[in-house]
Backbone atoms as SQL, in Angstrom:
CREATE TABLE atoms (id INTEGER PRIMARY KEY, chain TEXT, resi INTEGER, resn TEXT, atom TEXT, x REAL, y REAL, z REAL);
INSERT INTO atoms VALUES
  (1, 'A', 1, 'MET', 'N', 116.517, -3.288, 218.341),
  (2, 'A', 1, 'MET', 'CA', 115.236, -3.775, 217.876),
  (3, 'A', 1, 'MET', 'C', 115.399, -4.417, 216.510),
  (4, 'A', 2, 'LYS', 'N', 114.649, -5.440, 216.286),
  (5, 'A', 2, 'LYS', 'CA', 114.655, -6.114, 214.997),
  (6, 'A', 2, 'LYS', 'C', 113.228, -6.201, 214.485),
  (7, 'A', 3, 'GLY', 'N', 113.087, -6.349, 213.190),
  (8, 'A', 3, 'GLY', 'CA', 111.762, -6.541, 212.626),
  (9, 'A', 3, 'GLY', 'C', 110.987, -5.248, 212.542),
  (10, 'A', 4, 'PHE', 'N', 109.719, -5.304, 212.888),
  (11, 'A', 4, 'PHE', 'CA', 108.848, -4.166, 212.717),
  (12, 'A', 4, 'PHE', 'C', 107.849, -4.108, 213.870),
  (13, 'A', 5, 'GLY', 'N', 107.145, -3.023, 213.958),
  (14, 'A', 5, 'GLY', 'CA', 106.123, -2.855, 214.987),
  (15, 'A', 5, 'GLY', 'C', 104.810, -3.463, 214.544),
  (16, 'A', 6, 'GLY', 'N', 103.913, -3.526, 215.459),
  (17, 'A', 6, 'GLY', 'CA', 102.619, -4.122, 215.172),
  (18, 'A', 6, 'GLY', 'C', 101.485, -3.140, 215.386),
  (19, 'A', 7, 'VAL', 'N', 101.190, -2.356, 214.372),
  (20, 'A', 7, 'VAL', 'CA', 100.050, -1.451, 214.434),
  (21, 'A', 7, 'VAL', 'C', 99.046, -1.910, 213.398),
  (22, 'A', 8, 'VAL', 'N', 97.833, -2.133, 213.841),
  (23, 'A', 8, 'VAL', 'CA', 96.768, -2.497, 212.928),
  (24, 'A', 8, 'VAL', 'C', 95.644, -1.487, 213.070),
  (25, 'A', 9, 'SER', 'N', 94.913, -1.320, 212.024),
  (26, 'A', 9, 'SER', 'CA', 93.732, -0.463, 212.042),
  (27, 'A', 9, 'SER', 'C', 92.574, -1.282, 211.499),
  (28, 'A', 10, 'PHE', 'N', 91.423, -1.093, 212.114),
  (29, 'A', 10, 'PHE', 'CA', 90.239, -1.797, 211.633),
  (30, 'A', 10, 'PHE', 'C', 89.009, -0.951, 211.907),
  (31, 'A', 11, 'GLU', 'N', 87.983, -1.173, 211.112),
  (32, 'A', 11, 'GLU', 'CA', 86.722, -0.480, 211.290),
  (33, 'A', 11, 'GLU', 'C', 85.696, -1.464, 211.820),
  (34, 'A', 12, 'VAL', 'N', 84.789, -0.972, 212.636),
  (35, 'A', 12, 'VAL', 'CA', 83.710, -1.806, 213.127),
  (36, 'A', 12, 'VAL', 'C', 82.400, -1.356, 212.489),
  (37, 'A', 13, 'GLU', 'N', 81.535, -2.302, 212.233),
  (38, 'A', 13, 'GLU', 'CA', 80.228, -1.983, 211.686),
  (39, 'A', 13, 'GLU', 'C', 79.321, -1.537, 212.818),
  (40, 'A', 14, 'GLY', 'N', 78.393, -0.641, 212.516),
  (41, 'A', 14, 'GLY', 'CA', 77.432, -0.231, 213.523),
  (42, 'A', 14, 'GLY', 'C', 77.575, 1.204, 213.973),
  (43, 'A', 15, 'GLY', 'N', 78.462, 1.942, 213.346),
  (44, 'A', 15, 'GLY', 'CA', 78.598, 3.360, 213.649),
  (45, 'A', 15, 'GLY', 'C', 79.401, 3.667, 214.898),
  (46, 'A', 16, 'ARG', 'N', 79.329, 4.945, 215.302),
  (47, 'A', 16, 'ARG', 'CA', 80.125, 5.428, 216.436),
  (48, 'A', 16, 'ARG', 'C', 79.842, 4.662, 217.721),
  (49, 'A', 17, 'GLU', 'N', 78.576, 4.361, 217.971),
  (50, 'A', 17, 'GLU', 'CA', 78.227, 3.666, 219.214),
  (51, 'A', 17, 'GLU', 'C', 78.874, 2.292, 219.281),
  (52, 'A', 18, 'ALA', 'N', 78.886, 1.566, 218.170),
  (53, 'A', 18, 'ALA', 'CA', 79.536, 0.258, 218.142),
  (54, 'A', 18, 'ALA', 'C', 81.033, 0.401, 218.377),
  (55, 'A', 19, 'MET', 'N', 81.651, 1.411, 217.757),
  (56, 'A', 19, 'MET', 'CA', 83.083, 1.646, 217.958),
  (57, 'A', 19, 'MET', 'C', 83.358, 1.932, 219.435),
  (58, 'A', 20, 'ARG', 'N', 82.535, 2.768, 220.057),
  (59, 'A', 20, 'ARG', 'CA', 82.730, 3.096, 221.479),
  (60, 'A', 20, 'ARG', 'C', 82.570, 1.857, 222.354),
  (61, 'A', 21, 'GLN', 'N', 81.632, 1.001, 222.019),
  (62, 'A', 21, 'GLN', 'CA', 81.436, -0.226, 222.789),
  (63, 'A', 21, 'GLN', 'C', 82.673, -1.103, 222.738),
  (64, 'A', 22, 'VAL', 'N', 83.256, -1.241, 221.545),
  (65, 'A', 22, 'VAL', 'CA', 84.471, -2.055, 221.407),
  (66, 'A', 22, 'VAL', 'C', 85.586, -1.462, 222.261),
  (67, 'A', 23, 'VAL', 'N', 85.830, -0.172, 222.128),
  (68, 'A', 23, 'VAL', 'CA', 86.909, 0.483, 222.869),
  (69, 'A', 23, 'VAL', 'C', 86.668, 0.349, 224.379),
  (70, 'A', 24, 'ASP', 'N', 85.425, 0.499, 224.807),
  (71, 'A', 24, 'ASP', 'CA', 85.109, 0.394, 226.244),
  (72, 'A', 24, 'ASP', 'C', 85.291, -1.016, 226.779),
  (73, 'A', 25, 'ARG', 'N', 85.156, -2.024, 225.928),
  (74, 'A', 25, 'ARG', 'CA', 85.293, -3.420, 226.364),
  (75, 'A', 25, 'ARG', 'C', 86.734, -3.885, 226.464),
  (76, 'A', 26, 'LEU', 'N', 87.660, -3.209, 225.805),
  (77, 'A', 26, 'LEU', 'CA', 89.063, -3.638, 225.845),
  (78, 'A', 26, 'LEU', 'C', 89.619, -3.421, 227.246),
  (79, 'A', 27, 'ARG', 'N', 90.250, -4.434, 227.786),
  (80, 'A', 27, 'ARG', 'CA', 90.782, -4.394, 229.154),
  (81, 'A', 27, 'ARG', 'C', 92.304, -4.336, 229.200),
  (82, 'A', 28, 'ILE', 'N', 92.950, -4.726, 228.122),
  (83, 'A', 28, 'ILE', 'CA', 94.411, -4.713, 228.079),
  (84, 'A', 28, 'ILE', 'C', 94.831, -3.533, 227.219),
  (85, 'A', 29, 'GLY', 'N', 95.780, -2.778, 227.705),
  (86, 'A', 29, 'GLY', 'CA', 96.256, -1.625, 226.955),
  (87, 'A', 29, 'GLY', 'C', 95.613, -0.349, 227.458),
  (88, 'A', 30, 'TYR', 'N', 95.960, 0.733, 226.788),
  (89, 'A', 30, 'TYR', 'CA', 95.510, 2.053, 227.201),
  (90, 'A', 30, 'TYR', 'C', 94.901, 2.784, 226.025),
  (91, 'A', 31, 'ARG', 'N', 93.837, 3.502, 226.284),
  (92, 'A', 31, 'ARG', 'CA', 93.228, 4.357, 225.260),
  (93, 'A', 31, 'ARG', 'C', 94.083, 5.606, 225.161),
  (94, 'A', 32, 'ALA', 'N', 94.618, 5.864, 223.979),
  (95, 'A', 32, 'ALA', 'CA', 95.529, 6.996, 223.819),
  (96, 'A', 32, 'ALA', 'C', 95.618, 7.415, 222.361),
  (97, 'A', 33, 'ALA', 'N', 95.994, 8.660, 222.161),
  (98, 'A', 33, 'ALA', 'CA', 96.229, 9.161, 220.804),
  (99, 'A', 33, 'ALA', 'C', 97.646, 8.843, 220.349),
  (100, 'A', 34, 'ASN', 'N', 98.569, 8.738, 221.289),
  (101, 'A', 34, 'ASN', 'CA', 99.971, 8.475, 220.998),
  (102, 'A', 34, 'ASN', 'C', 100.191, 6.979, 220.920),
  (103, 'A', 35, 'LEU', 'N', 100.800, 6.498, 219.844),
  (104, 'A', 35, 'LEU', 'CA', 101.029, 5.068, 219.687),
  (105, 'A', 35, 'LEU', 'C', 102.447, 4.657, 220.058),
  (106, 'A', 36, 'GLY', 'N', 103.221, 5.531, 220.698),
  (107, 'A', 36, 'GLY', 'CA', 104.606, 5.217, 221.022),
  (108, 'A', 36, 'GLY', 'C', 104.780, 4.753, 222.453),
  (109, 'A', 37, 'SER', 'N', 104.608, 3.476, 222.701),
  (110, 'A', 37, 'SER', 'CA', 104.726, 2.934, 224.045),
  (111, 'A', 37, 'SER', 'C', 105.070, 1.456, 223.956),
  (112, 'A', 38, 'VAL', 'N', 105.552, 0.875, 225.050),
  (113, 'A', 38, 'VAL', 'CA', 105.800, -0.567, 225.067),
  (114, 'A', 38, 'VAL', 'C', 104.522, -1.318, 225.421),
  (115, 'A', 39, 'GLU', 'N', 103.554, -0.604, 226.010),
  (116, 'A', 39, 'GLU', 'CA', 102.269, -1.210, 226.299),
  (117, 'A', 39, 'GLU', 'C', 101.365, -1.075, 225.080),
  (118, 'A', 40, 'THR', 'N', 100.389, -1.950, 224.986),
  (119, 'A', 40, 'THR', 'CA', 99.401, -1.837, 223.919),
  (120, 'A', 40, 'THR', 'C', 98.608, -0.556, 224.128),
  (121, 'A', 41, 'VAL', 'N', 98.450, 0.195, 223.067),
  (122, 'A', 41, 'VAL', 'CA', 97.635, 1.412, 223.099),
  (123, 'A', 41, 'VAL', 'C', 96.696, 1.387, 221.904),
  (124, 'A', 42, 'PHE', 'N', 95.537, 1.988, 222.072),
  (125, 'A', 42, 'PHE', 'CA', 94.536, 1.973, 221.019),
  (126, 'A', 42, 'PHE', 'C', 93.686, 3.222, 221.111),
  (127, 'A', 43, 'GLY', 'N', 93.041, 3.527, 220.022),
  (128, 'A', 43, 'GLY', 'CA', 92.143, 4.666, 220.035),
  (129, 'A', 43, 'GLY', 'C', 91.552, 4.931, 218.676),
  (130, 'A', 44, 'PRO', 'N', 90.421, 5.614, 218.677),
  (131, 'A', 44, 'PRO', 'CA', 89.802, 6.020, 217.418),
  (132, 'A', 44, 'PRO', 'C', 90.397, 7.347, 216.964),
  (133, 'A', 45, 'PRO', 'N', 91.136, 7.379, 215.870),
  (134, 'A', 45, 'PRO', 'CA', 91.790, 8.610, 215.430),
  (135, 'A', 45, 'PRO', 'C', 90.829, 9.785, 215.216),
  (136, 'A', 46, 'ALA', 'N', 89.592, 9.497, 214.825),
  (137, 'A', 46, 'ALA', 'CA', 88.633, 10.584, 214.592),
  (138, 'A', 46, 'ALA', 'C', 88.357, 11.376, 215.861),
  (139, 'A', 47, 'PHE', 'N', 88.589, 10.760, 217.012),
  (140, 'A', 47, 'PHE', 'CA', 88.298, 11.411, 218.294),
  (141, 'A', 47, 'PHE', 'C', 89.538, 11.600, 219.148),
  (142, 'A', 48, 'THR', 'N', 90.705, 11.273, 218.582),
  (143, 'A', 48, 'THR', 'CA', 91.961, 11.462, 219.328),
  (144, 'A', 48, 'THR', 'C', 92.939, 12.250, 218.461),
  (145, 'A', 49, 'SER', 'N', 93.781, 11.562, 217.731),
  (146, 'A', 49, 'SER', 'CA', 94.860, 12.225, 216.984),
  (147, 'A', 49, 'SER', 'C', 94.377, 13.149, 215.872),
  (148, 'A', 50, 'HIS', 'N', 93.189, 12.900, 215.323),
  (149, 'A', 50, 'HIS', 'CA', 92.689, 13.706, 214.201),
  (150, 'A', 50, 'HIS', 'C', 91.401, 14.445, 214.554),
  (151, 'A', 51, 'VAL', 'N', 91.194, 14.675, 215.834),
  (152, 'A', 51, 'VAL', 'CA', 89.962, 15.326, 216.284),
  (153, 'A', 51, 'VAL', 'C', 89.826, 16.752, 215.754),
  (154, 'A', 52, 'GLU', 'N', 90.936, 17.399, 215.477),
  (155, 'A', 52, 'GLU', 'CA', 90.883, 18.780, 214.996),
  (156, 'A', 52, 'GLU', 'C', 90.661, 18.880, 213.488),
  (157, 'A', 53, 'CYS', 'N', 90.697, 17.772, 212.786),
  (158, 'A', 53, 'CYS', 'CA', 90.399, 17.773, 211.345),
  (159, 'A', 53, 'CYS', 'C', 88.892, 17.839, 211.143),
  (160, 'A', 54, 'THR', 'N', 88.504, 18.392, 210.035),
  (161, 'A', 54, 'THR', 'CA', 87.091, 18.372, 209.690),
  (162, 'A', 54, 'THR', 'C', 86.720, 16.968, 209.231),
  (163, 'A', 55, 'GLU', 'N', 85.424, 16.713, 209.187),
  (164, 'A', 55, 'GLU', 'CA', 84.971, 15.407, 208.713),
  (165, 'A', 55, 'GLU', 'C', 85.438, 15.164, 207.277),
  (166, 'A', 56, 'ALA', 'N', 85.410, 16.202, 206.452),
  (167, 'A', 56, 'ALA', 'CA', 85.864, 16.077, 205.060),
  (168, 'A', 56, 'ALA', 'C', 87.354, 15.754, 205.000),
  (169, 'A', 57, 'GLN', 'N', 88.155, 16.378, 205.838),
  (170, 'A', 57, 'GLN', 'CA', 89.596, 16.096, 205.862),
  (171, 'A', 57, 'GLN', 'C', 89.853, 14.660, 206.300),
  (172, 'A', 58, 'ARG', 'N', 89.140, 14.213, 207.339),
  (173, 'A', 58, 'ARG', 'CA', 89.311, 12.827, 207.789),
  (174, 'A', 58, 'ARG', 'C', 88.904, 11.851, 206.692),
  (175, 'A', 59, 'LYS', 'N', 87.822, 12.148, 206.004),
  (176, 'A', 59, 'LYS', 'CA', 87.370, 11.269, 204.923),
  (177, 'A', 59, 'LYS', 'C', 88.427, 11.182, 203.832),
  (178, 'A', 60, 'GLU', 'N', 89.018, 12.319, 203.488),
  (179, 'A', 60, 'GLU', 'CA', 90.078, 12.338, 202.477),
  (180, 'A', 60, 'GLU', 'C', 91.276, 11.500, 202.904),
  (181, 'A', 61, 'LEU', 'N', 91.541, 11.457, 204.198),
  (182, 'A', 61, 'LEU', 'CA', 92.652, 10.680, 204.740),
  (183, 'A', 61, 'LEU', 'C', 92.295, 9.214, 204.974),
  (184, 'A', 62, 'GLY', 'N', 91.028, 8.876, 204.787),
  (185, 'A', 62, 'GLY', 'CA', 90.598, 7.493, 205.007),
  (186, 'A', 62, 'GLY', 'C', 90.321, 7.177, 206.456),
  (187, 'A', 63, 'ILE', 'N', 90.013, 8.192, 207.254),
  (188, 'A', 63, 'ILE', 'CA', 89.765, 8.006, 208.682),
  (189, 'A', 63, 'ILE', 'C', 88.272, 8.143, 208.948),
  (190, 'A', 64, 'SER', 'N', 87.618, 7.027, 209.145),
  (191, 'A', 64, 'SER', 'CA', 86.184, 7.033, 209.425),
  (192, 'A', 64, 'SER', 'C', 85.957, 7.177, 210.931),
  (193, 'A', 65, 'ASP', 'N', 84.712, 7.437, 211.302),
  (194, 'A', 65, 'ASP', 'CA', 84.366, 7.535, 212.719),
  (195, 'A', 65, 'ASP', 'C', 84.428, 6.195, 213.425),
  (196, 'A', 66, 'THR', 'N', 84.489, 5.111, 212.677),
  (197, 'A', 66, 'THR', 'CA', 84.515, 3.776, 213.282),
  (198, 'A', 66, 'THR', 'C', 85.887, 3.112, 213.220),
  (199, 'A', 67, 'LEU', 'N', 86.890, 3.847, 212.755),
  (200, 'A', 67, 'LEU', 'CA', 88.249, 3.312, 212.656),
  (201, 'A', 67, 'LEU', 'C', 88.901, 3.280, 214.035),
  (202, 'A', 68, 'ILE', 'N', 89.524, 2.161, 214.359),
  (203, 'A', 68, 'ILE', 'CA', 90.290, 2.009, 215.598),
  (204, 'A', 68, 'ILE', 'C', 91.715, 1.648, 215.223),
  (205, 'A', 69, 'ARG', 'N', 92.679, 2.393, 215.769),
  (206, 'A', 69, 'ARG', 'CA', 94.101, 2.021, 215.621),
  (207, 'A', 69, 'ARG', 'C', 94.487, 1.255, 216.863),
  (208, 'A', 70, 'TYR', 'N', 95.245, 0.197, 216.680),
  (209, 'A', 70, 'TYR', 'CA', 95.615, -0.695, 217.770),
  (210, 'A', 70, 'TYR', 'C', 97.096, -1.008, 217.636),
  (211, 'A', 71, 'ALA', 'N', 97.893, -0.458, 218.543),
  (212, 'A', 71, 'ALA', 'CA', 99.344, -0.674, 218.521),
  (213, 'A', 71, 'ALA', 'C', 99.692, -1.738, 219.552),
  (214, 'A', 72, 'VAL', 'N', 100.161, -2.869, 219.069),
  (215, 'A', 72, 'VAL', 'CA', 100.458, -4.013, 219.919),
  (216, 'A', 72, 'VAL', 'C', 101.699, -3.741, 220.761),
  (217, 'A', 73, 'GLY', 'N', 101.573, -4.002, 222.042),
  (218, 'A', 73, 'GLY', 'CA', 102.688, -3.820, 222.963),
  (219, 'A', 73, 'GLY', 'C', 103.352, -5.142, 223.306),
  (220, 'A', 74, 'LEU', 'N', 103.957, -5.183, 224.479),
  (221, 'A', 74, 'LEU', 'CA', 104.732, -6.348, 224.899),
  (222, 'A', 74, 'LEU', 'C', 103.916, -7.397, 225.658),
  (223, 'A', 75, 'GLU', 'N', 102.621, -7.187, 225.794),
  (224, 'A', 75, 'GLU', 'CA', 101.800, -8.148, 226.512),
  (225, 'A', 75, 'GLU', 'C', 101.751, -9.479, 225.763),
  (226, 'A', 76, 'ASP', 'N', 101.309, -10.510, 226.435),
  (227, 'A', 76, 'ASP', 'CA', 101.191, -11.832, 225.841),
  (228, 'A', 76, 'ASP', 'C', 100.214, -11.799, 224.666),
  (229, 'A', 77, 'ALA', 'N', 100.618, -12.355, 223.546),
  (230, 'A', 77, 'ALA', 'CA', 99.808, -12.323, 222.327),
  (231, 'A', 77, 'ALA', 'C', 98.444, -12.978, 222.526),
  (232, 'A', 78, 'GLU', 'N', 98.402, -14.095, 223.224),
  (233, 'A', 78, 'GLU', 'CA', 97.121, -14.780, 223.453),
  (234, 'A', 78, 'GLU', 'C', 96.181, -13.914, 224.299),
  (235, 'A', 79, 'ASP', 'N', 96.734, -13.201, 225.279),
  (236, 'A', 79, 'ASP', 'CA', 95.914, -12.302, 226.098),
  (237, 'A', 79, 'ASP', 'C', 95.332, -11.176, 225.245),
  (238, 'A', 80, 'LEU', 'N', 96.151, -10.625, 224.357),
  (239, 'A', 80, 'LEU', 'CA', 95.681, -9.547, 223.491),
  (240, 'A', 80, 'LEU', 'C', 94.602, -10.038, 222.538),
  (241, 'A', 81, 'LEU', 'N', 94.803, -11.207, 221.944),
  (242, 'A', 81, 'LEU', 'CA', 93.802, -11.757, 221.028),
  (243, 'A', 81, 'LEU', 'C', 92.486, -12.033, 221.757),
  (244, 'A', 82, 'SER', 'N', 92.573, -12.585, 222.943),
  (245, 'A', 82, 'SER', 'CA', 91.374, -12.854, 223.730),
  (246, 'A', 82, 'SER', 'C', 90.649, -11.559, 224.074),
  (247, 'A', 83, 'ASP', 'N', 91.398, -10.530, 224.434),
  (248, 'A', 83, 'ASP', 'CA', 90.816, -9.234, 224.768),
  (249, 'A', 83, 'ASP', 'C', 90.114, -8.630, 223.553),
  (250, 'A', 84, 'LEU', 'N', 90.748, -8.706, 222.391),
  (251, 'A', 84, 'LEU', 'CA', 90.123, -8.200, 221.164),
  (252, 'A', 84, 'LEU', 'C', 88.857, -8.978, 220.821),
  (253, 'A', 85, 'GLU', 'N', 88.902, -10.288, 220.971),
  (254, 'A', 85, 'GLU', 'CA', 87.708, -11.111, 220.699),
  (255, 'A', 85, 'GLU', 'C', 86.561, -10.689, 221.601),
  (256, 'A', 86, 'GLU', 'N', 86.845, -10.484, 222.889),
  (257, 'A', 86, 'GLU', 'CA', 85.807, -10.051, 223.815),
  (258, 'A', 86, 'GLU', 'C', 85.307, -8.656, 223.463),
  (259, 'A', 87, 'GLY', 'N', 86.228, -7.778, 223.052),
  (260, 'A', 87, 'GLY', 'CA', 85.823, -6.431, 222.678),
  (261, 'A', 87, 'GLY', 'C', 84.927, -6.384, 221.462),
  (262, 'A', 88, 'LEU', 'N', 85.157, -7.304, 220.530),
  (263, 'A', 88, 'LEU', 'CA', 84.370, -7.341, 219.289),
  (264, 'A', 88, 'LEU', 'C', 83.135, -8.226, 219.401),
  (265, 'A', 89, 'ASP', 'N', 83.049, -9.030, 220.456),
  (266, 'A', 89, 'ASP', 'CA', 81.937, -9.939, 220.627),
  (267, 'A', 89, 'ASP', 'C', 80.615, -9.182, 220.728),
  (268, 'A', 90, 'GLY', 'N', 79.645, -9.636, 220.009),
  (269, 'A', 90, 'GLY', 'CA', 78.319, -9.064, 220.100),
  (270, 'A', 90, 'GLY', 'C', 78.022, -7.988, 219.074),
  (271, 'A', 91, 'LEU', 'N', 78.981, -7.655, 218.219),
  (272, 'A', 91, 'LEU', 'CA', 78.699, -6.637, 217.199),
  (273, 'A', 91, 'LEU', 'C', 78.067, -7.271, 215.988);
């Protein structure tokens, strides 16, 4: 392997419901807490990898309820960008 991986994190405006809408609209990749895969995986850490932390602990770590982690896999970049655009459309 050369270079680096592609993990991005972003927050959506509109609270938990808006975050859930975005995650539900994504068609490429898998919703998961584990980011170690060749396929694109994504998930809200507050409800996956950090679900056992208190709200105060998550806040201290910078993990909001609207944060989504998105680990880019081997899929076509244009397909992933289009999927993200559709997922974020309407917020």
